[in-house]
VEXZA-324878 format. One line per 10 residues: number of its first residue (from 1); their letters; for each residue x, y, z of C-alpha. Coordinates in nm, 3 decimals, decimal comma. Each point is the difference from the previous one (the first is absolute). Layout:
<marlums>
NUM = a = X:Y:Z  ... $
</marlums>
This chain:
<marlums>
1 = mperpvvsvi = 6,313:-1,363:23,223  -0,110:0,297:-0,142  -0,210:0,047:-0,269  0,150:0,027:-0,384  -0,058:0,329:-0,125  -0,282:0,083:-0,297  0,176:0,098:-0,336  -0,164:0,206:-0,237  0,149:-0,007:-0,360  -0,184:0,244:-0,280 $
11 = lvnykgaddt = 0,072:-0,079:-0,311  -0,059:0,279:-0,301  -0,118:-0,173:-0,343  -0,027:0,136:-0,323  0,018:-0,219:-0,284  0,216:-0,274:0,168  -0,223:-0,268:0,136  0,268:-0,241:-0,088  0,277:0,185:0,228  -0,270:0,078:0,275 $
21 = liainalasl = -0,071:-0,385:0,001  0,284:-0,091:0,026  0,098:0,232:0,280  -0,344:-0,132:0,185  0,127:-0,331:-0,052  0,341:0,057:0,173  -0,143:0,197:0,282  -0,257:-0,231:0,067  0,294:-0,291:0,028  0,200:0,153:0,254 $
31 = peypdqleiv = -0,007:-0,217:0,343  0,052:0,351:0,229  -0,340:0,074:-0,062  -0,238:-0,308:-0,091  -0,315:0,178:0,198  0,099:0,313:0,049  0,045:0,123:-0,365  -0,249:0,278:-0,153  0,037:0,035:-0,355  -0,162:0,298:-0,176 $
41 = vvdnasgdds = 0,014:0,069:-0,360  -0,110:0,344:-0,151  -0,038:-0,019:-0,426  0,046:0,346:-0,078  -0,260:0,023:-0,268  0,193:-0,307:-0,229  -0,276:0,009:-0,281  0,121:-0,384:-0,043  -0,094:-0,328:0,137  0,244:0,108:0,298 $
51 = lsrlqssahq = -0,317:0,048:0,257  -0,186:-0,316:-0,067  0,322:-0,198:-0,008  0,119:0,100:0,342  -0,378:-0,036:0,131  0,040:-0,339:-0,093  0,317:-0,073:0,159  0,023:-0,322:0,218  0,135:0,175:0,297  -0,195:0,213:0,236 $
61 = itvvesatnt = 0,048:0,367:-0,096  -0,171:0,349:0,010  -0,016:0,174:-0,336  -0,110:0,354:-0,069  -0,073:0,136:-0,311  0,071:0,357:-0,077  -0,202:0,163:-0,245  0,318:0,182:-0,143  0,355:-0,041:-0,012  0,135:0,235:0,274 $
71 = g = 0,382:-0,095:0,002 $
</marlums>
């Protein structure tokens, strides 16, 4: 049986930690990629508590902190 592909999903967050965390939870619960899903979140210089909330996520994600909001 062939290996399932690794899937990377990149989410951009700007002062929307609630929505981003909902998206992370939904992606992490997908049965198609239980171990092959990589979630990367780019925080676009939110300036609120988004960064710390995302870093505290219960799911294994990669958080990239952008110093400026580049859109």
